[in-house]
C-alpha positions as CSV (number, residue, x, y, z in Angstrom):
1,M,81.1,-50.0,-0.8
2,Y,79.0,-51.4,2.1
3,D,81.6,-53.9,3.1
4,L,84.6,-51.6,3.1
5,T,86.8,-52.1,6.2
6,N,90.0,-50.1,5.6
7,L,90.5,-46.7,3.8
8,S,94.0,-45.4,3.3
9,M,94.7,-42.3,1.3
10,V,97.8,-41.0,2.9
11,G,99.2,-37.9,1.2
12,C,96.5,-37.6,-1.5
13,T,96.7,-33.8,-1.6
14,G,94.6,-33.4,-4.7
15,L,91.4,-34.5,-3.0
16,T,89.0,-31.7,-2.0
17,N,85.6,-33.2,-1.4
18,D,84.4,-35.0,1.8
19,I,84.7,-38.8,1.8
20,D,81.4,-40.1,3.1
21,L,81.7,-43.5,4.7
22,T,78.4,-43.2,6.7
23,N,77.0,-46.1,4.7
24,C,80.0,-48.4,5.4
25,P,79.1,-50.0,8.7
26,E,82.1,-52.4,8.6
27,I,84.8,-49.6,8.4
28,T,87.5,-50.2,11.0
29,Q,90.4,-48.1,9.9
30,V,90.7,-44.7,8.2
31,D,94.0,-43.1,7.4
32,A,93.8,-39.8,5.6
33,S,96.8,-38.2,7.1
34,G,98.5,-35.7,4.8
35,T,95.2,-34.6,3.2
36,T,92.7,-31.8,3.7
37,V,89.6,-34.0,3.3
38,N,86.9,-34.7,5.9
39,V,86.2,-38.4,6.3
40,L,82.7,-39.0,7.7
41,I,82.2,-42.2,9.6
42,P,78.9,-43.9,10.6
43,E,77.4,-43.6,14.0
44,N,78.0,-46.6,16.1
45,S,81.0,-47.5,13.9
46,K,83.4,-50.3,14.6
47,I,86.3,-48.0,13.8
48,T,89.6,-48.6,15.7
49,K,91.9,-46.2,13.9
50,Y,90.9,-42.7,12.7
51,E,93.7,-40.4,11.3
52,L,93.1,-37.2,9.4
53,G,95.3,-34.5,7.9
54,T,93.9,-31.0,8.1
55,P,90.1,-31.5,8.3
56,T,87.5,-28.8,8.7
57,R,85.0,-31.0,10.6
58,I,85.0,-34.2,12.6
59,S,82.0,-36.2,13.8
60,I,82.6,-39.2,16.1
61,I,79.2,-40.4,17.4
62,S,79.0,-43.5,19.6
63,P,82.0,-45.3,18.4
64,T,81.9,-48.9,19.7
65,Q,85.7,-49.7,19.6
66,L,87.7,-46.5,19.1
67,N,90.2,-45.6,21.8
68,Y,91.5,-42.1,22.0
69,I,95.1,-43.2,21.4
70,N,94.1,-44.2,17.8
71,V,92.7,-40.8,16.9
72,N,95.2,-38.5,15.3
73,V,94.9,-35.2,13.4
74,D,98.0,-33.7,11.7
75,D,96.7,-30.1,12.0
76,S,93.6,-28.9,13.9
77,T,93.7,-25.2,13.0
78,N,91.0,-25.5,10.3
79,I,88.5,-27.4,12.3
80,D,85.2,-25.4,12.5
81,S,83.0,-28.3,13.7
82,L,83.8,-31.1,16.2
83,D,81.4,-33.6,17.6
84,I,82.5,-36.3,19.9
85,I,79.4,-38.0,21.4
86,N,79.2,-41.1,23.6
87,A,82.8,-42.3,23.2
88,T,83.4,-45.5,25.0
89,D,85.0,-45.5,28.5
90,N,84.5,-41.8,28.8
91,N,87.2,-41.1,26.2
92,S,85.5,-38.0,24.8
93,F,87.7,-35.5,26.6
94,K,90.9,-37.4,25.8
95,M,89.8,-37.6,22.1
96,F,89.2,-33.9,22.1
97,G,92.7,-33.4,23.4
98,R,94.3,-35.6,20.8
99,I,92.4,-34.0,18.0
100,M,93.1,-30.4,19.1
101,N,96.7,-31.3,20.0
102,V,96.4,-30.0,23.6
């Protein structure tokens, strides 16, 4: 699904595996709120909206258009790995705060 731009799987509670979108360079929106899956996005992605439910790992590396306001996590208590690298406009700390709900 190389040209995929939008993934919405809100409330799909039966999913258990990671959703790997690292080969989808055109992805701009992910909404997996209400799930427990990890949604992996590509480095240097064009993503503008990234919403997760109760993930265990998050990796946001060099997003080109993602603003911290459009990053949401329903519940951060199960996160055991969090990478936020080279967020635009020094948004890394603000993204961390949004993800960890602090």
